[in-house]
C-alpha positions as CSV (number, residue, x, y, z in Angstrom):
1,M,0.0,0.0,0.0
2,V,1.4,3.4,-1.0
3,C,0.7,6.5,1.1
4,N,-0.9,9.4,-0.8
5,S,0.8,12.0,1.4
6,C,4.5,10.9,1.4
7,G,4.7,8.1,-1.2
8,A,6.0,5.5,1.3
9,Q,5.4,1.8,0.8
10,N,3.4,0.3,3.7
11,N,2.0,-3.2,4.5
12,D,-1.3,-4.0,2.8
13,G,-4.2,-3.5,5.2
14,A,-2.3,-0.9,7.3
15,A,-4.6,1.7,8.9
16,F,-1.9,4.5,9.0
17,C,1.3,5.3,7.1
18,A,4.4,4.1,9.0
19,I,6.3,7.2,8.0
20,C,4.0,10.2,8.2
21,G,0.9,8.8,10.1
22,T,-1.7,9.6,7.4
23,P,-4.8,7.3,7.7
24,F,-5.5,5.0,4.8
25,T,-9.3,5.0,5.0
26,Q,-10.0,6.8,1.7
27,Q,-8.2,8.6,-1.1
28,P,-9.1,12.2,-1.9
29,G,-12.4,12.1,-3.7
30,G,-14.0,9.5,-1.4
31,Q,-12.9,6.4,-3.2
32,P,-11.4,3.6,-1.0
33,F,-7.6,3.4,-1.1
34,N,-6.4,0.7,-3.5
35,G,-2.6,1.0,-3.1
36,Q,-2.1,3.2,-6.2
37,Q,-1.3,6.9,-6.3
38,Q,-3.0,9.2,-8.7
39,F,-0.9,11.9,-10.4
40,N,-2.2,14.1,-13.2
41,N,-5.1,11.7,-14.0
42,Q,-2.6,8.9,-14.6
43,Q,-2.0,5.9,-12.4
44,Q,1.3,6.0,-10.8
45,F,2.6,3.0,-8.9
46,Y,5.1,3.0,-6.0
47,G,8.7,3.6,-7.2
48,Q,7.7,5.7,-10.1
49,Q,8.2,9.4,-10.0
50,P,7.0,12.1,-12.3
51,Y,9.5,13.1,-15.0
52,G,12.2,15.4,-13.7
53,Q,11.7,14.6,-10.0
54,P,14.4,12.8,-8.0
55,V,13.7,9.3,-6.8
56,Y,14.3,8.7,-3.1
57,A,14.5,5.4,-1.2
58,Q,12.2,7.0,1.4
59,P,10.4,10.3,1.4
60,M,12.4,13.5,2.2
61,R,12.4,14.3,5.9
62,S,12.9,17.8,7.2
63,Y,15.4,18.3,10.0
64,S,15.5,21.0,12.6
65,F,19.2,21.8,11.8
66,Q,20.4,23.8,8.8
67,E,23.3,23.5,6.4
68,R,26.6,24.8,7.9
69,N,29.5,26.2,5.9
70,I,32.4,23.9,6.6
71,V,35.2,26.3,5.7
72,M,33.7,29.0,7.9
73,A,33.3,26.5,10.8
74,V,37.0,25.6,10.6
75,V,38.1,29.2,10.4
76,L,35.9,30.1,13.3
77,S,37.3,27.2,15.3
78,L,40.9,28.5,14.6
79,I,40.1,32.2,15.2
80,T,38.3,31.5,18.6
81,F,41.1,29.1,19.7
82,G,38.8,26.2,19.8
83,I,35.7,27.7,21.5
84,Y,33.7,27.5,18.3
85,G,35.0,23.9,17.9
86,I,33.3,23.0,21.2
87,Y,30.1,24.5,19.9
88,W,30.5,22.6,16.7
89,F,31.2,19.3,18.6
90,I,28.0,19.7,20.5
91,K,26.0,20.6,17.4
92,L,27.5,17.7,15.5
93,T,26.5,15.3,18.3
94,D,22.9,16.6,18.5
95,E,22.4,16.8,14.7
96,T,23.8,13.3,14.0
97,N,21.5,12.0,16.8
98,E,18.6,13.6,15.0
99,L,19.7,12.2,11.7
100,S,19.9,8.7,13.0
101,G,16.6,9.0,14.7
102,D,17.9,7.7,18.1
103,P,15.9,9.4,20.8
104,N,18.0,7.9,23.6
105,A,21.4,9.0,22.3
106,T,23.8,11.0,24.4
107,S,23.3,14.7,23.9
108,G,26.0,17.0,22.7
109,G,26.5,18.7,26.1
110,V,26.8,15.4,27.9
111,A,29.2,14.1,25.3
112,F,31.4,17.1,25.7
113,L,31.4,16.8,29.5
114,L,32.2,13.1,29.2
115,T,35.1,13.9,26.9
116,L,36.4,16.4,29.5
117,V,36.0,14.1,32.5
118,T,37.7,11.1,30.7
119,L,40.5,13.3,29.4
120,G,39.5,12.7,25.8
121,I,38.9,8.9,25.9
122,Y,35.2,9.4,25.4
123,G,36.0,11.6,22.4
124,I,37.6,8.6,20.7
125,Y,34.5,6.6,21.2
126,W,32.5,9.7,20.0
127,Y,34.1,9.6,16.6
128,Y,33.2,6.0,16.2
129,K,29.6,6.6,17.4
130,R,29.0,9.5,15.0
131,G,30.0,7.3,12.1
132,Q,27.5,4.7,13.3
133,C,24.8,7.4,13.4
134,I,25.5,8.4,9.8
135,D,25.7,4.7,8.7
136,Q,22.3,4.2,10.4
137,Y,20.9,7.2,8.5
138,Y,22.1,5.8,5.1
139,A,20.7,2.3,6.0
140,S,17.3,3.8,6.8
141,R,17.3,5.6,3.4
142,G,18.0,2.3,1.6
143,F,21.5,3.1,0.5
144,M,24.3,0.6,0.5
145,Q,25.8,0.1,4.0
146,T,29.1,1.9,4.5
147,S,31.6,2.0,7.4
148,N,31.9,5.6,8.3
149,A,32.5,4.6,11.9
150,V,36.0,3.3,11.3
151,L,36.9,6.1,9.0
152,Y,35.9,8.8,11.6
153,L,37.7,6.9,14.3
154,V,40.9,6.8,12.4
155,L,40.6,10.4,11.3
156,G,39.7,11.5,14.8
157,L,42.9,9.9,16.1
158,V,45.1,11.4,13.4
159,F,43.4,14.7,12.5
160,G,40.1,15.4,14.3
161,I,39.0,18.4,12.4
162,A,38.9,16.4,9.2
163,A,36.4,14.0,10.8
164,Y,34.3,17.1,11.8
165,C,34.4,18.3,8.2
166,L,33.3,14.9,6.8
167,M,30.5,14.6,9.4
168,Q,29.3,18.1,8.6
169,N,29.4,17.3,4.9
170,E,27.1,14.3,5.5
171,L,24.7,16.5,7.6
172,N,24.7,19.1,4.8
173,K,23.8,16.4,2.3
174,A,20.9,15.2,4.5
175,V,19.5,18.7,4.8
176,T,19.6,19.4,1.1
177,G,18.3,15.9,0.2
178,Q,21.3,14.6,-1.7
């Protein structure tokens, strides 16, 4: 069954869309929902998109965070002697948690405090965990599984700001729908 609101595929006989929560009782116009989506008086089945529109594995989701200029973030981190880097760390944590959809994940402020208390040991784990969050996002979108966790861990140990930049790039892609 295909949702008329967001285009997501759902189990036949479902009462509500698993993605957006729209009820499946009737299509616009009062006809019972039959698993097909109407578009410009033509039948359109799940997986088909009108000409010129991008095809997504799942419908686009809006996030509460916005695209961040990576170069500006690096420059601000250098100019402020790392103070902006702390803010960026906290925002990266919160935004990757939102991206992965994990409501019980450690918040950015707590992650920063744990990194301070453990003298940076938690920060090593943090790089790995952020990669897992991004991997989880791509898996939920239906993309091939990657291993960003190991990449971010190695980059974090060698050159941490590069891992920040790659994470921010992934977040920017999620916001713009790429």
